[in-house]
N, C-alpha and C positions, 0 to 999 in steps of 0.2 A: 590345834587341828589341822595343821599343815600337814603334820608326818602322814597322815592320812593319805593326803592327796599325794606326796612326794612317793612314798614306797611303794604306791601301787602301779607306777608308771612300769612300761615295759622295760624288759632287760636290755642292755645292763646299765641304764642311764644314773639309777640311784647307788647301783653298786659302785661304778666307777667315779660318782661325785664324792660319796663317803668312802671309797678306798682311798682317793687322793690325801686324806689325813684322817684315818679311822678312831685314832684318840682324840682329837680334837672333838668330833663328832659325838663319840662315846661320852666325854666328860660333859660337852653340853647336853646330852640326853639325861643323865644322870641328875647334875647338877638342876635342871629343869623340872624333873619329875620327882625328886626327893623334897618333901615337903618339910622335913625337919633335920637342921643342921647337925652332922656327925651321925647320923644314923648309918651311914654305910662304913663299914671299918674299911681302914687302910687297903687290909689283905683282900677283903673281898672285890673292892676296886680294882687293887692288881691283876685279881684273878679274871674280871671283868676283863681288862684291857689285853691279857694274855691270849684270852680267847676269842677276841673281836675279829678273827682273822677273814677273808675273803669268804670263806665256806659259811661262816656263821652271818657275816653282812648278807649274803646271797639269801641265807634261808629265813635272815628276818625279813628282807623285801618280799620273797615269798609265802611267808605267814599272811601279812597284810594284802598281797594279792588276792590270796583263795579269799579272804574276807568280803573282797571285792566282787568275787566270780562264784567260784564252785560252792563255797560254804553257801551262798543264797538257796543255791539250789538243793542243797542237802537239809538245810532248815526247813524249807518250805515242804519237803518231802516227809520231814518229821513233825509238821508242826499239831498234828493231834495228838502226838504222844505226851504224857505227862511223866516228870520226874515222882517215881514212887518212894524215896528215900527223904528222910528231913534234910533240908536245905537251908544252911547256915549262909546268909549275904552278908558282906562286908564289903565297903566301898569309901572312898575318900570324901568327904564331906566339901571338899573345894574344888573336886576333879568335876569329870564330864558329868557323872550320878545326878551331881546337884541340879542338872538341867531335868532330870527323872523322878518320877514316883517309883523308885526303884523297887520297894516291896510289892507295890500291887503289879507290876510289870512280871515279876516273878511269880508270882501268886496264880498268875495266869496258865504256868506252866507247871506249877507243885501243887501239892494240897498242905503241905507241912513247912511252911517257911519263916524263919525267923531272921533278925539282923539288925543292922543300923549304920547311920554314916559314921566314920571314925575322923578325929581332928588328926589327918595326916595326908602325906602325898600317894603316889603310886603304889609304894614299897611298905605295904600294909604289913609285911610280916619283920623288916628291919625297923620300922617308925614305931610299932604298935607291937609287940611281941604278944603270940598266942595267950600268955596268961593275962596280959593287959586287955588284950581284945575280947576275952571270953570270960573269965573268971570276975575280974573287977564289974563287968557290965552286966552279970548275971544271963549272958548267952549260953544256950548250947553247947557242952564242949565237943559231942560227935554229930558230925553233920558234913554234907557236899558243901564245899567251900568254893565261893563267886564272888564276881563281882559287880559294878554296874553292867549292865547289858549291852554290850557291844553290838551283838545280835542275839537277840531276847529267845530266839526259837532254838537255841542251841541246848542240847540235852547234856548236862554234865552230872557228874556225881557215879560214872559208871565205875564197878569195884576194878575191873583189870582191863588194859588196853590190849587190842591185838597184838602189840608186840610182846605181850608177856607181862610187862611191866606194871606191878601195881600200883594205882593211884595213891597220892600223898594225900589226896586231898579228903579221903575218908575220916580224919581226925584232925580237927584244927590245931592241935599240939604238934602233928606231925607237920605242917607247913612252916618250917623254918626258913629264912632267908640266908643268902650267901654268907652274912656276915656269921652265921652259926654253924657254916657246915666248912670241910675244909677245901672242897670245890664246888665251883658253879660254873656251867658250863652254857653258854647261849645268850639270846638276846637280852638286852637290858630288863631286870626285873622277871625273867623268864620262870615260871613255875609250870610243872604239867599240869593240863586240864584235859578232860574227857570231849571229845566232841561227839556230835551225832553221828558219826562216822565210827567211833568207839577207837579213835588214834590219838595218841598223842602229840601235842603241839604246843608250841610257846603262848603263854597267855596275854 
């Protein structure tokens, strides 16, 4: 939980501290978050390192800052809206979601909610590939994909962002981790998600 309080500090304190040794910070984060040894391919880790430049570090901090400030306002404004599409909720059994009744929280926001905790860490896509997550456990294949509710009122599963990019969350099989792609940009564990503002942000 220390990361939440660290990254929300005003610019550019965390940026400078992380930037003093970005590879150390990144490798520590990946090691702390990954619950399955060997799940992150060497090529994926190398790409994370390549992309973890000052602009990405700043964007990562800004994401956490937004979660502690403007996101709360937008979520409150969206509080009465319900998610109309089926929602597949998957989260780490040993992560922050273990402190909550995750499905009950999301059922307050959506009518059709399925899901379960998985035996993995932060990187669901790499640690538990889509075939394992969905077919093995009999979960629906096509649903909006989310996780433990960091901000429960956020609306996820919108079909297209204002930037024009389609959300990969519409098909669980489309949510492939960086170990399954030729390139992965952004903060550790980044996946596009749709917020109540209809814009893409790291998850």
